[in-house]
C-alpha positions as CSV (number, residue, x, y, z in Angstrom):
1,M,-6.1,12.0,54.5
2,D,-5.6,13.3,58.0
3,S,-3.6,11.5,60.7
4,Q,-6.8,10.4,62.5
5,Q,-8.1,8.7,59.4
6,M,-4.7,7.2,58.7
7,S,-4.6,5.8,62.3
8,V,-8.0,4.2,61.7
9,L,-6.8,2.6,58.5
10,E,-3.5,1.5,60.2
11,A,-5.6,-0.1,63.0
12,I,-7.8,-1.9,60.5
13,V,-4.8,-3.2,58.6
14,K,-3.2,-4.3,61.9
15,E,-6.3,-6.2,63.0
16,T,-6.7,-7.8,59.6
17,A,-3.1,-8.9,59.5
18,E,-3.5,-10.4,63.0
19,A,-6.7,-12.3,61.9
20,L,-4.9,-13.6,58.8
21,F,-1.9,-14.7,60.9
22,Q,-4.3,-16.5,63.3
23,K,-6.1,-18.3,60.4
24,W,-2.8,-19.4,58.9
25,A,-1.3,-20.4,62.3
26,N,-4.4,-22.5,63.2
27,A,-4.2,-24.3,59.8
28,L,-0.5,-25.1,60.4
29,P,0.0,-28.7,61.6
30,E,1.1,-28.8,65.3
31,D,4.5,-30.3,64.5
32,Q,5.2,-27.4,62.2
33,R,4.4,-24.6,64.7
34,T,8.0,-23.6,65.3
35,E,9.0,-20.1,66.3
36,E,10.6,-19.6,63.0
37,N,7.5,-20.7,61.0
38,L,5.2,-18.6,63.2
39,N,7.5,-15.6,62.7
40,N,7.4,-16.1,59.0
41,L,3.6,-16.4,59.0
42,S,3.4,-13.2,61.0
43,K,5.6,-11.3,58.5
44,N,3.8,-12.8,55.5
45,S,0.4,-11.9,57.0
46,I,1.4,-8.3,57.4
47,E,2.9,-8.0,53.9
48,S,-0.1,-9.8,52.4
49,T,-2.6,-7.5,54.1
50,Y,-0.8,-4.4,53.0
51,F,-0.6,-5.7,49.5
52,V,-4.3,-6.5,49.4
53,V,-5.4,-3.2,50.9
54,K,-3.1,-1.3,48.5
55,V,-4.5,-3.1,45.5
56,F,-8.1,-2.5,46.7
57,M,-7.5,1.1,47.4
58,D,-5.8,1.7,44.0
59,K,-8.7,0.0,42.2
60,F,-11.3,1.8,44.4
61,N,-9.7,5.2,43.7
62,S,-9.4,4.5,40.0
63,E,-13.1,3.6,39.7
64,A,-14.0,6.7,41.8
65,E,-12.0,8.9,39.3
66,V,-13.9,7.2,36.4
67,L,-17.2,8.0,38.1
68,K,-16.2,11.6,38.8
69,S,-15.3,12.1,35.2
70,K,-18.8,11.0,34.1
71,D,-20.4,13.8,36.0
């Protein structure tokens, strides 16, 4: 994967993490929206997004290998 493709993937992950953070932050009751809680949500959204993307890519690549071997 070249650096341009990686940059596109990184941008997608970043935007997805931001969207997940916003979803979680909006669902958080107003009285719980402290700086500490929002920082934790931000960290968790980034880690969760990377986890989901990695699992997806691993499964996608695994299935692609299976399909290649059937040719």
